[in-house]
C-alpha positions in Angstrom: 16.5 17.1 20.1 16.0 15.3 16.9 18.8 14.1 14.7 18.9 15.6 11.2 19.2 12.0 9.9 15.9 10.3 10.2 13.8 8.1 7.9 10.2 7.0 7.8 9.6 3.7 6.0 6.3 2.4 4.6 6.7 -1.0 3.1 3.9 -1.6 0.7 3.5 -4.9 -1.1 3.7 -3.1 -4.5 5.5 0.1 -3.7 8.1 1.0 -1.0 7.9 4.6 0.3 10.8 6.1 2.3 10.7 9.6 3.8 14.1 11.2 4.3 14.3 14.1 6.8 17.6 15.4 5.3 16.0 16.3 1.9 12.4 16.4 3.2 11.2 14.2 0.3 9.6 10.8 -0.3 11.2 8.1 -2.4 8.5 5.9 -4.0 9.6 2.9 -6.0 8.3 -0.6 -6.8 9.0 -3.0 -4.0 10.7 -5.5 -6.3 14.0 -7.1 -6.7 15.6 -9.0 -9.6 18.2 -11.7 -8.6 20.5 -13.2 -11.2 21.6 -16.8 -10.8 20.1 -16.9 -7.2 22.8 -14.7 -5.8 23.6 -11.4 -7.5 21.3 -8.4 -7.3 20.6 -7.6 -10.9 18.1 -4.7 -10.4 15.7 -3.3 -7.8 12.8 -0.9 -7.5 11.3 0.5 -10.7 14.0 -1.0 -12.9 13.2 -4.5 -11.6 9.5 -3.9 -12.3 10.5 -3.2 -16.0 11.8 -6.8 -16.2 8.7 -8.3 -14.5 7.0 -10.9 -16.7 9.8 -10.5 -19.2 12.9 -11.9 -17.5 14.8 -15.0 -18.6 14.8 -18.0 -16.3 18.1 -17.2 -14.6 16.7 -13.9 -13.4 14.2 -14.1 -10.6 12.0 -11.0 -10.2 9.9 -11.0 -7.0 8.0 -9.0 -4.4 9.6 -9.6 -1.0 6.3 -8.6 0.7 3.2 -10.7 0.5 -0.3 -9.6 1.8 1.3 -6.8 3.8 3.8 -8.9 5.7 7.4 -9.8 5.0 7.7 -13.0 3.0 11.3 -12.9 2.0 13.3 -11.2 4.8 16.7 -11.4 3.0 15.6 -9.7 -0.1 13.6 -7.1 1.8 16.8 -6.3 3.9 18.7 -5.9 0.7 16.1 -3.5 -0.8 16.0 -1.4 2.4 19.8 -1.3 2.4 20.0 -0.2 -1.3 17.2 2.4 -1.1 18.5 4.0 2.1 22.0 3.9 0.6 20.6 5.8 -2.5 19.0 8.4 -0.3 22.3 8.9 1.6 24.4 8.9 -1.6 26.1 5.6 -0.6 27.6 6.7 2.7 25.6 5.4 5.7 25.4 7.7 8.7 23.8 6.8 12.0 20.0 7.5 11.7 16.7 7.1 13.4 14.1 4.9 11.7 10.3 5.0 12.0 8.6 2.1 10.3 4.9 1.7 9.7 3.4 -1.8 10.6 0.0 -3.2 9.8 -2.2 -3.6 12.8 -4.0 -6.8 12.1 -0.8 -9.0 12.1 0.8 -11.3 14.7 3.4 -10.0 17.2 6.0 -12.1 15.4 5.1 -10.5 12.0 5.3 -7.1 13.7 8.7 -7.9 15.2 9.9 -8.9 11.7 9.5 -5.3 10.6 11.7 -4.1 13.4 14.3 -6.8 12.9 14.3 -6.0 9.2 15.6 -2.4 9.8 18.0 -3.6 12.5 19.6 -6.2 10.2 19.6 -4.1 7.0 23.0 -2.6 7.8 21.8 1.0 7.6 23.4 2.1 10.9 20.0 2.4 12.7 20.7 3.9 16.1 17.0 4.0 17.1 14.0 2.1 15.5 10.5 3.2 16.3 7.3 1.5 15.2 4.1 3.3 14.2 0.7 1.6 13.5 0.1 2.0 9.8 -3.5 3.3 10.2 -2.3 6.0 12.7 0.4 7.2 10.3 -2.3 7.2 7.5 -4.6 9.5 9.6 -1.8 11.9 10.4 -0.7 11.9 6.8 -4.3 13.0 5.8 -4.1 15.9 8.3 -6.5 14.3 10.8 -5.7 15.0 14.5 -5.7 11.4 15.5 -4.8 12.2 19.1 -8.2 13.6 20.0 -11.1 11.6 21.2 -13.0 11.7 17.9 -13.7 8.4 16.2 -12.0 8.2 12.7 -12.7 5.5 10.2 -9.9 4.9 7.7 -10.1 2.5 4.7 -6.7 1.9 3.1 -7.0 -0.1 -0.2 -3.5 -1.4 -1.0 -2.1 -3.8 -3.6 -2.9 -7.1 -1.9 -4.7 -6.0 1.3 -7.3 -3.5 2.5 -7.1 -2.3 6.0 -10.2 -0.9 7.7 -9.4 0.9 11.0 -11.2 2.9 13.6 -8.9 5.3 15.5 -9.4 7.4 18.6 -7.0 9.0 21.1 -3.9 8.1 19.0 -4.7 4.4 19.0 -6.6 1.8 17.1 -10.0 0.8 18.5 -10.9 -1.7 15.8 -9.1 -3.0 12.8 -9.6 -5.6 10.1 -7.3 -6.6 7.3 -8.8 -8.1 4.0 -6.8 -9.9 1.3 -8.6 -7.8 -1.3 -6.8 -5.0 -3.1 -5.4 -3.8 -6.4 -4.0 -7.2 -7.3 -7.5 -8.8 -7.1 -8.8 -6.1 -9.4 -6.0 -6.8 -11.9 -6.9 -10.5 -11.7 -10.6 -9.8 -12.3 -9.7 -7.8 -15.4 -7.6 -10.7 -16.7 -10.3 -13.3 -16.0 -13.0 -11.1 -17.7 -10.9 -10.6 -20.8 -10.0 -14.3 -21.0 -13.7 -15.3 -20.6 -15.1 -12.7 -23.0 -12.4 -12.7 -25.7 -10.4 -15.9 -25.2 -7.4 -13.6 -24.7 -4.6 -14.0 -22.2 -3.1 -10.7 -21.0 -0.3 -10.0 -18.5 -0.6 -8.6 -15.0 1.2 -5.4 -15.9 -1.3 -4.9 -18.8 -4.2 -5.4 -16.4 -2.7 -2.9 -13.9 -2.3 -0.3 -16.6 -5.9 -0.7 -17.7 -7.1 -0.3 -14.1 -5.0 2.9 -13.6 -6.2 4.4 -16.9 -9.9 3.5 -16.5 -11.2 6.9 -15.4 -9.4 8.6 -18.3 -10.7 6.1 -20.8 -14.3 6.6 -19.6 -13.9 10.4 -19.8 -12.7 10.1 -23.4 -15.4 7.5 -24.2 -12.8 5.0 -25.3 -12.2 1.3 -24.7 -8.9 -0.1 -23.3 -6.4 -1.2 -26.0 -4.7 -4.4 -24.8 -2.2 -6.8 -26.3 -2.2 -10.5 -25.4 -2.2 -14.1 -26.6 -5.2 -15.6 -28.3 -6.0 -18.8 -26.5 -7.4 -20.5 -29.7 -4.6 -19.6 -32.2 -1.8 -19.1 -29.7 -0.8 -15.9 -31.6 -0.3 -12.4 -30.2 -3.2 -10.1 -30.9 -4.6 -6.6 -30.1 -8.1 -6.0 -28.8 -10.2 -3.1 -27.5 -11.9 -3.9 -24.2 -15.0 -1.9 -23.3 -14.8 -0.1 -20.0 -18.2 -1.5 -19.0 -16.7 -5.0 -18.9 -13.8 -3.8 -16.7 -16.2 -2.1 -14.3 -18.4 -5.2 -14.0 -15.3 -7.3 -13.2 -14.6 -5.1 -10.1 -18.1 -5.5 -8.7 -17.5 -8.5 -6.5 -14.3 -7.0 -4.9 -15.9 -3.6 -4.3 -18.8 -5.4 -2.5 -16.4 -7.4 -0.3 -14.7 -4.2 0.9 -18.0 -2.4 1.5 -19.5 -5.4 3.4 -16.5 -5.5 5.7 -16.7 -1.7 6.3 -20.3 -2.3 7.4 -19.2 -5.1 9.8 -16.6 -2.8 11.4 -19.3 -0.1 11.7 -21.7 -2.5 13.4 -19.0 -3.3 16.0 -18.1 0.4 16.6 -19.0 1.8 20.1 -22.0 4.2 19.6 -20.2 7.4 20.6 -17.4 6.8 18.1 -20.1 5.8 15.5 -21.7 9.2 16.0 -18.3 10.9 15.1 -17.9 8.8 12.0 -21.4 9.6 10.9 -20.5 13.3 11.2 -17.0 13.1 9.6 -17.5 10.3 7.1 -15.0 7.7 5.9 -11.4 8.6 5.0 -10.3 6.7 1.9 -6.6 6.2 1.0 -4.1 3.7 -0.4 -2.8 3.2 -3.9 -5.7 1.1 -5.2 -8.4 3.4 -3.6 -8.4 5.7 -6.7 -9.9 3.0 -9.0 -12.7 4.5 -11.0 -16.1 4.7 -9.1 -14.9 3.0 -5.9 -15.3 6.1 -3.7 -18.9 6.7 -4.9 -19.7 3.0 -4.5 -18.4 3.1 -0.9 -20.5 6.2 -0.2 -23.6 4.6 -1.7 -23.0 1.3 0.1 -22.5 2.8 3.6 -24.6 6.0 3.4 -21.6 8.0 4.6 -19.6 10.8 3.1 -16.2 9.6 1.7 -13.2 11.9 2.1 -10.6 10.9 -0.5 -6.9 11.4 0.4 -5.1 14.0 -1.6 -2.0 11.8 -1.8 -3.4 8.2 -1.4 -0.2 6.5 -2.4 2.0 8.3 0.1 -0.3 9.2 3.0 1.4 6.7 5.4 4.9 8.2 4.5 3.5 11.7 4.9 2.3 10.7 8.4 5.7 9.3 9.3 7.3 12.6 8.1 5.0 14.5 10.5 5.8 12.2 13.4 9.5 12.7 12.7 9.2 16.5 12.5 6.5 17.3 15.0 6.9 16.5 18.8 3.1 16.7 19.1 2.9 13.3 17.4 5.9 11.6 18.9 3.9 9.6 21.4 2.2 7.5 18.7 5.6 5.9 17.9 6.8 3.2 20.2 9.9 1.0 20.6 9.3 -2.7 20.0 11.8 -4.1 22.5 9.1 -5.2 24.9 6.4 -5.0 22.2 4.4 -2.4 24.1 4.1 1.4 24.4 
């Protein structure tokens, strides 16, 4: 019998997603923390992001996750503690936790995800681990427990995970350090080169997210930044063509790596993938034209997730609620199923 109090946690580098069984909803906030004078929590989540690139020197705003793994365990524990506390209205009750972990990381890094929940003072009475790609598949309504080969490409903020699933497990997996952040950086570099203009990371991210709408309206992106020559703040309109061209190299990196995985896929699973196509998800997967570029580059159909940002959390929700999927979660004590 399942406890009414259960949580599914997907720690993204840019956004943290927590499913709560009690209210059957998903909290999605920026995975950021602002620390004042090196000790006091000043803000966290979306309100910390508001201060990003604007805070004075005594307030440190940072992401505790880097490239999909925990870089700052103490701050990450603090964030999990605060967010779970918010979901429980401040009173911690014993709960079960299901946490999604990237596949292509070391056993030590995987263990850190387990220890994080254990040490976050959230009254965890049971902690189960789920491979991120498996949760992704379940969240996209794919029956990952059958013998069909499934290819999932999850484009996140700092990493892209390419995984082949079959029978509830991962046959092949590859993690790239290419994601939404690299796309933001490429926008900044192109604007700097073309217009001698320095723009911030948040500005670049906003341009990236609004690109499809701007193209539909036939407009350029209006950005504010600092002119390198005069040192003064200015406003410029950046053509969408320049932005699209700046993405080219990173799109190609992901497509080339998908091809590498396909080349290593056993023929029987390859036949399934040919029939079903690629499943595309992750916060940065929605970038304008990427799905069509991936389809053209691989010759396969691309199925785009309905809820790309929260597909892992939706998968964890199903694992918590549906006994059919229970077997894909495992305890980490001995690091084996």
